[in-house]
N, CA, C and O atoms as a Tinker XYZ file with bonds, in Angstrom:
   224  protein
     1  N    125.361000   69.076000  137.922000    73     2
     2  CA   124.782000   70.469000  138.330000    64     1     3
     3  C    123.541000   70.415000  138.003000    63     2     4     5
     4  O    123.107000   69.737000  137.072000    81     3
     5  N    122.768000   71.239000  138.863000    73     3     6
     6  CA   121.456000   71.592000  138.227000    64     5     7
     7  C    120.867000   72.945000  139.041000    63     6     8     9
     8  O    121.052000   73.313000  140.201000    81     7
     9  N    120.149000   73.479000  138.037000    73     7    10
    10  CA   119.590000   74.709000  138.696000    64     9    11
    11  C    118.365000   75.092000  138.671000    63    10    12    13
    12  O    117.860000   74.809000  137.584000    81    11
    13  N    117.780000   75.517000  139.251000    73    11    14
    14  CA   116.124000   75.600000  139.626000    64    13    15
    15  C    115.571000   77.181000  139.519000    63    14    16    17
    16  O    115.559000   77.825000  140.568000    81    15
    17  N    115.096000   77.850000  138.242000    73    15    18
    18  CA   114.490000   79.312000  138.629000    64    17    19
    19  C    113.167000   79.093000  137.991000    63    18    20    21
    20  O    112.686000   78.126000  137.399000    81    19
    21  N    112.557000   80.713000  138.395000    73    19    22
    22  CA   111.370000   80.824000  137.967000    64    21    23
    23  C    111.321000   82.242000  137.455000    63    22    24    25
    24  O    110.701000   83.203000  137.911000    81    23
    25  N    112.099000   82.158000  136.424000    73    23    26
    26  CA   112.211000   83.605000  135.672000    64    25    27
    27  C    110.828000   83.606000  134.472000    63    26    28    29
    28  O    110.686000   82.588000  133.794000    81    27
    29  N    110.289000   84.260000  134.362000    73    27    30
    30  CA   109.072000   84.799000  133.622000    64    29    31
    31  C    109.446000   85.547000  132.069000    63    30    32    33
    32  O    108.612000   85.616000  131.167000    81    31
    33  N    110.728000   86.031000  131.969000    73    31    34
    34  CA   111.084000   86.458000  131.004000    64    33    35
    35  C    111.035000   85.688000  129.774000    63    34    36    37
    36  O    111.754000   84.689000  129.786000    81    35
    37  N    110.283000   85.930000  128.581000    73    35    38
    38  CA   111.153000   84.507000  127.843000    64    37    39
    39  C    112.863000   84.878000  127.180000    63    38    40    41
    40  O    113.582000   83.881000  127.110000    81    39
    41  N    113.350000   85.911000  126.822000    73    39    42
    42  CA   114.662000   86.039000  126.468000    64    41    43
    43  C    115.285000   86.833000  127.533000    63    42    44    45
    44  O    115.411000   88.048000  127.374000    81    43
    45  N    115.633000   86.331000  128.460000    73    43    46
    46  CA   116.342000   86.886000  129.648000    64    45    47
    47  C    117.479000   86.642000  129.532000    63    46    48    49
    48  O    117.859000   87.025000  130.639000    81    47
    49  N    118.396000   86.275000  129.017000    73    47    50
    50  CA   119.757000   85.879000  128.660000    64    49    51
    51  C    120.680000   84.860000  129.672000    63    50    52    53
    52  O    121.883000   84.602000  129.632000    81    51
    53  N    119.687000   84.426000  130.529000    73    51    54
    54  CA   120.168000   83.252000  131.458000    64    53    55
    55  C    120.498000   82.288000  131.150000    63    54    56    57
    56  O    121.193000   81.685000  131.967000    81    55
    57  N    120.221000   81.664000  129.937000    73    55    58
    58  CA   121.171000   80.577000  129.514000    64    57    59
    59  C    122.569000   80.766000  128.876000    63    58    60    61
    60  O    123.421000   79.890000  129.026000    81    59
    61  N    122.788000   81.733000  128.268000    73    59    62
    62  CA   123.867000   82.667000  128.369000    64    61    63
    63  C    125.184000   82.681000  129.190000    63    62    64    65
    64  O    126.374000   82.450000  128.976000    81    63
    65  N    124.288000   83.120000  130.388000    73    63    66
    66  CA   125.283000   83.432000  131.342000    64    65    67
    67  C    125.352000   81.811000  131.777000    63    66    68    69
    68  O    126.554000   81.568000  131.885000    81    67
    69  N    124.692000   80.773000  132.031000    73    67    70
    70  CA   124.950000   79.528000  132.315000    64    69    71
    71  C    125.657000   78.766000  131.285000    63    70    72    73
    72  O    126.278000   77.765000  131.644000    81    71
    73  N    125.646000   79.082000  130.143000    73    71    74
    74  CA   126.524000   78.461000  128.981000    64    73    75
    75  C    128.343000   79.311000  129.545000    63    74    76    77
    76  O    129.353000   78.619000  129.676000    81    75
    77  N    128.326000   80.619000  129.745000    73    75    78
    78  CA   129.635000   80.916000  130.166000    64    77    79
    79  C    130.094000   80.696000  131.388000    63    78    80    81
    80  O    131.223000   81.087000  131.684000    81    79
    81  N    129.329000   80.062000  132.258000    73    79    82
    82  CA   129.713000   79.498000  133.618000    64    81    83
    83  C    130.074000   78.592000  133.080000    63    82    84    85
    84  O    131.291000   78.713000  132.940000    81    83
    85  N    129.669000   77.534000  132.589000    73    83    86
    86  CA   129.866000   76.380000  132.248000    64    85    87
    87  C    131.301000   76.326000  131.270000    63    86    88    89
    88  O    131.907000   75.258000  131.361000    81    87
    89  N    131.814000   77.204000  130.487000    73    87    90
    90  CA   132.827000   77.374000  129.777000    64    89    91
    91  C    134.147000   77.184000  130.796000    63    90    92    93
    92  O    135.181000   76.609000  130.457000    81    91
    93  N    133.926000   77.729000  131.994000    73    91    94
    94  CA   135.062000   78.036000  132.726000    64    93    95
    95  C    135.087000   77.037000  133.690000    63    94    96    97
    96  O    136.101000   77.140000  134.380000    81    95
    97  N    134.274000   75.984000  134.055000    73    95    98
    98  CA   134.253000   75.210000  134.917000    64    97    99
    99  C    134.809000   73.645000  134.345000    63    98   100   101
   100  O    135.220000   73.617000  133.185000    81    99
   101  N    134.822000   72.482000  135.072000    73    99   102
   102  CA   134.878000   71.361000  134.776000    64   101   103
   103  C    133.882000   70.676000  134.001000    63   102   104   105
   104  O    134.091000   69.825000  133.137000    81   103
   105  N    132.813000   71.112000  134.381000    73   103   106
   106  CA   131.608000   70.235000  134.221000    64   105   107
   107  C    131.228000   70.277000  132.802000    63   106   108   109
   108  O    131.455000   71.273000  132.116000    81   107
   109  N    130.631000   69.175000  132.324000    73   107   110
   110  CA   130.456000   68.930000  130.661000    64   109   111
   111  C    128.876000   69.419000  130.255000    63   110   112   113
   112  O    128.503000   69.929000  129.198000    81   111
   113  N    128.184000   69.127000  131.310000    73   111   114
   114  CA   126.823000   70.014000  130.914000    64   113   115
   115  C    126.117000   69.985000  132.342000    63   114   116   117
   116  O    126.401000   69.108000  133.158000    81   115
   117  N    125.200000   70.969000  132.602000    73   115   118
   118  CA   124.076000   70.917000  133.459000    64   117   119
   119  C    122.621000   71.025000  132.988000    63   118   120   121
   120  O    122.333000   71.046000  131.791000    81   119
   121  N    121.625000   71.100000  134.068000    73   119   122
   122  CA   120.148000   70.787000  133.826000    64   121   123
   123  C    120.249000   72.169000  134.402000    63   122   124   125
   124  O    121.047000   72.848000  135.047000    81   123
   125  N    118.801000   72.279000  133.740000    73   123   126
   126  CA   118.259000   73.885000  134.344000    64   125   127
   127  C    116.787000   73.417000  134.358000    63   126   128   129
   128  O    116.371000   72.558000  133.580000    81   127
   129  N    115.878000   74.145000  135.463000    73   127   130
   130  CA   114.843000   73.759000  135.229000    64   129   131
   131  C    114.123000   75.150000  135.705000    63   130   132   133
   132  O    114.439000   75.868000  136.654000    81   131
   133  N    112.958000   75.331000  134.672000    73   131   134
   134  CA   112.488000   77.315000  135.095000    64   133   135
   135  C    111.203000   76.845000  135.277000    63   134   136   137
   136  O    110.640000   76.269000  134.346000    81   135
   137  N    110.737000   76.983000  136.184000    73   135   138
   138  CA   109.351000   76.971000  136.835000    64   137   139
   139  C    108.560000   78.347000  136.472000    63   138   140   141
   140  O    109.216000   79.225000  137.032000    81   139
   141  N    107.431000   78.968000  135.782000    73   139   142
   142  CA   107.053000   79.939000  135.778000    64   141   143
   143  C    105.474000   80.191000  134.927000    63   142   144   145
   144  O    105.208000   79.987000  133.742000    81   143
   145  N    104.789000   80.592000  135.797000    73   143   146
   146  CA   103.403000   80.910000  134.892000    64   145   147
   147  C    102.699000   79.637000  134.872000    63   146   148   149
   148  O    101.528000   79.918000  134.614000    81   147
   149  N    102.803000   78.556000  134.994000    73   147   150
   150  CA   101.954000   77.247000  134.865000    64   149   151
   151  C    103.036000   76.464000  133.661000    63   150   152   153
   152  O    102.726000   75.403000  133.118000    81   151
   153  N    104.096000   77.068000  133.429000    73   151   154
   154  CA   105.081000   76.378000  132.332000    64   153   155
   155  C    106.246000   75.854000  132.952000    63   154   156   157
   156  O    106.852000   76.689000  133.624000    81   155
   157  N    106.779000   74.616000  132.921000    73   155   158
   158  CA   107.453000   74.097000  133.325000    64   157   159
   159  C    108.730000   73.901000  132.117000    63   158   160   161
   160  O    108.345000   73.593000  130.989000    81   159
   161  N    109.875000   74.035000  132.291000    73   159   162
   162  CA   111.084000   73.916000  130.966000    64   161   163
   163  C    111.947000   72.940000  131.781000    63   162   164   165
   164  O    111.946000   73.059000  133.006000    81   163
   165  N    112.602000   72.092000  131.258000    73   163   166
   166  CA   113.749000   71.149000  131.378000    64   165   167
   167  C    114.457000   71.306000  129.996000    63   166   168   169
   168  O    114.188000   70.856000  128.882000    81   167
   169  N    115.810000   72.385000  130.631000    73   167   170
   170  CA   116.932000   72.639000  129.525000    64   169   171
   171  C    117.977000   71.865000  129.929000    63   170   172   173
   172  O    118.168000   71.811000  131.144000    81   171
   173  N    119.073000   70.934000  128.836000    73   171   174
   174  CA   120.030000   70.472000  129.300000    64   173   175
   175  C    121.154000   72.066000  128.408000    63   174   176   177
   176  O    120.919000   72.621000  127.334000    81   175
   177  N    122.219000   72.327000  129.335000    73   175   178
   178  CA   123.223000   73.112000  128.226000    64   177   179
   179  C    124.457000   72.128000  128.420000    63   178   180   181
   180  O    124.467000   71.222000  129.252000    81   179
   181  N    125.429000   72.404000  127.601000    73   179   182
   182  CA   126.532000   71.410000  127.264000    64   181   183
   183  C    127.347000   72.263000  126.868000    63   182   184   185
   184  O    127.137000   73.213000  126.114000    81   183
   185  N    128.367000   71.922000  127.405000    73   183   186
   186  CA   129.860000   72.507000  126.947000    64   185   187
   187  C    130.282000   72.728000  125.710000    63   186   188   189
   188  O    130.002000   71.783000  124.973000    81   187
   189  N    130.897000   73.676000  125.136000    73   187   190
   190  CA   130.999000   73.703000  123.305000    64   189   191
   191  C    131.417000   72.337000  123.118000    63   190   192   193
   192  O    130.770000   71.453000  122.558000    81   191
   193  N    132.576000   72.247000  123.648000    73   191   194
   194  CA   133.352000   70.713000  123.601000    64   193   195
   195  C    132.492000   69.755000  123.198000    63   194   196   197
   196  O    132.722000   69.291000  122.082000    81   195
   197  N    131.571000   69.329000  123.789000    73   195   198
   198  CA   130.625000   68.444000  123.991000    64   197   199
   199  C    129.683000   68.657000  122.847000    63   198   200   201
   200  O    129.408000   67.599000  122.282000    81   199
   201  N    129.023000   69.879000  122.268000    73   199   202
   202  CA   128.578000   70.052000  121.661000    64   201   203
   203  C    128.693000   69.596000  120.009000    63   202   204   205
   204  O    127.901000   69.100000  119.208000    81   203
   205  N    130.535000   70.171000  119.930000    73   203   206
   206  CA   130.848000   69.819000  118.689000    64   205   207
   207  C    131.400000   68.214000  118.628000    63   206   208   209
   208  O    131.413000   67.393000  117.711000    81   207
   209  N    131.749000   68.171000  119.728000    73   207   210
   210  CA   131.758000   66.142000  119.291000    64   209   211
   211  C    130.448000   65.855000  119.472000    63   210   212   213
   212  O    130.721000   64.698000  119.793000    81   211
   213  N    129.112000   65.883000  119.562000    73   211   214
   214  CA   127.978000   65.196000  119.353000    64   213   215
   215  C    127.699000   65.393000  117.732000    63   214   216   217
   216  O    127.370000   64.466000  116.993000    81   215
   217  N    127.872000   66.647000  117.347000    73   215   218
   218  CA   127.504000   67.017000  115.589000    64   217   219
   219  C    128.277000   66.013000  114.980000    63   218   220   221
   220  O    127.773000   65.556000  113.954000    81   219
   221  N    129.376000   65.533000  115.328000    73   219   222
   222  CA   130.218000   64.990000  114.301000    64   221   223
   223  C    129.665000   63.690000  113.966000    63   222   224
   224  O    130.199000   62.996000  113.100000    81   223
């Protein structure tokens, strides 16, 4: 799954909303592209279990 946004606030809280969405879905990760003010961000948000396994 991927999401494209144009959020200009640096601390909008949107990432935490996507993390909560991911926690209740069968997806393991999602990709988020934020395009705002001549700045493009590519962000991958992983399910909590996936992050724990990656740290081991």
